[in-house]
PLY file of the C-alpha trace (Angstrom):
ply
format ascii 1.0
element vertex 99
property float x
property float y
property float z
element edge 98
property int vertex1
property int vertex2
end_header
13.12 64.76 -15.90
12.55 67.57 -18.29
14.86 70.59 -18.75
13.24 73.99 -19.26
14.51 77.45 -19.81
12.61 80.71 -20.32
14.20 83.17 -22.64
12.67 86.58 -21.97
12.18 88.91 -24.82
9.39 90.93 -26.27
7.80 87.51 -26.62
9.01 84.78 -24.28
10.59 81.71 -25.83
10.19 78.54 -23.75
12.79 75.84 -24.46
11.81 72.39 -23.29
13.91 69.24 -23.70
14.12 65.76 -22.19
17.02 65.82 -19.77
18.64 62.77 -21.26
19.03 64.57 -24.64
20.97 67.60 -23.28
24.29 68.02 -25.10
23.42 65.72 -27.97
23.11 66.44 -31.65
20.98 64.66 -34.16
21.09 64.99 -37.98
18.99 63.51 -40.76
19.28 64.88 -44.28
19.12 68.64 -44.01
17.40 68.57 -40.59
19.45 69.08 -37.45
18.59 69.21 -33.72
21.24 70.33 -31.27
20.04 70.06 -27.66
22.48 72.72 -26.26
22.53 72.94 -22.52
22.88 76.74 -22.73
19.59 76.95 -24.62
17.50 74.31 -22.93
18.77 73.89 -19.42
17.97 76.42 -16.77
16.46 73.86 -14.45
15.32 70.25 -14.37
11.63 69.69 -13.48
9.21 66.81 -13.21
6.75 65.88 -15.98
3.80 67.28 -13.99
5.61 70.60 -13.40
6.36 70.81 -17.08
2.70 70.39 -18.02
1.80 73.21 -15.59
4.48 75.56 -16.95
3.71 74.85 -20.58
0.01 75.64 -19.88
0.84 78.89 -18.11
3.31 80.07 -20.73
0.77 79.32 -23.55
-1.63 81.67 -21.86
1.16 84.27 -21.81
1.49 84.21 -25.63
4.97 82.57 -25.49
6.59 80.62 -28.33
7.95 77.16 -27.71
10.88 74.94 -28.86
10.25 71.34 -27.62
12.46 68.35 -28.12
12.06 64.72 -26.84
9.31 62.17 -26.14
8.56 63.19 -22.50
8.57 66.92 -23.38
6.31 66.39 -26.43
4.00 64.26 -24.26
3.81 67.08 -21.69
2.97 69.62 -24.40
0.13 67.34 -25.68
-1.23 66.95 -22.18
-1.02 70.72 -21.75
-3.20 71.01 -24.90
-0.49 73.08 -26.58
0.09 70.94 -29.61
-1.54 68.59 -32.03
0.51 65.38 -32.29
-0.08 65.37 -36.06
2.44 68.22 -36.37
5.31 66.68 -34.48
8.35 65.94 -36.66
11.31 63.67 -35.99
15.04 63.66 -36.60
16.70 60.32 -36.05
13.49 59.28 -34.26
13.73 62.14 -31.79
10.44 64.12 -31.82
10.41 67.89 -31.88
8.09 70.82 -32.52
8.30 74.60 -32.84
5.22 76.47 -31.71
4.32 80.10 -32.56
0.99 81.05 -31.06
0 1
1 2
2 3
3 4
4 5
5 6
6 7
7 8
8 9
9 10
10 11
11 12
12 13
13 14
14 15
15 16
16 17
17 18
18 19
19 20
20 21
21 22
22 23
23 24
24 25
25 26
26 27
27 28
28 29
29 30
30 31
31 32
32 33
33 34
34 35
35 36
36 37
37 38
38 39
39 40
40 41
41 42
42 43
43 44
44 45
45 46
46 47
47 48
48 49
49 50
50 51
51 52
52 53
53 54
54 55
55 56
56 57
57 58
58 59
59 60
60 61
61 62
62 63
63 64
64 65
65 66
66 67
67 68
68 69
69 70
70 71
71 72
72 73
73 74
74 75
75 76
76 77
77 78
78 79
79 80
80 81
81 82
82 83
83 84
84 85
85 86
86 87
87 88
88 89
89 90
90 91
91 92
92 93
93 94
94 95
95 96
96 97
97 98
């Protein structure tokens, strides 16, 4: 499952994270990822639903904060990101997208 939360602002921020990473923290050098439930988890959805929502929000000019293998794979399938730009912290992939 994938957790997703839409933060509404002048420009929506879509937080997407693999469900198994919620509540965990990863550090490597100066890089840190903290998968806070309050930021990433509004609801848990299927991979297929994540692809649909990512596609829709990308057309709405949203920004994205994506963490985890399944979530990154969904963003690639939704044609939101180029896998070349994905970074890792302790082997956990993540990307920030500003369209």
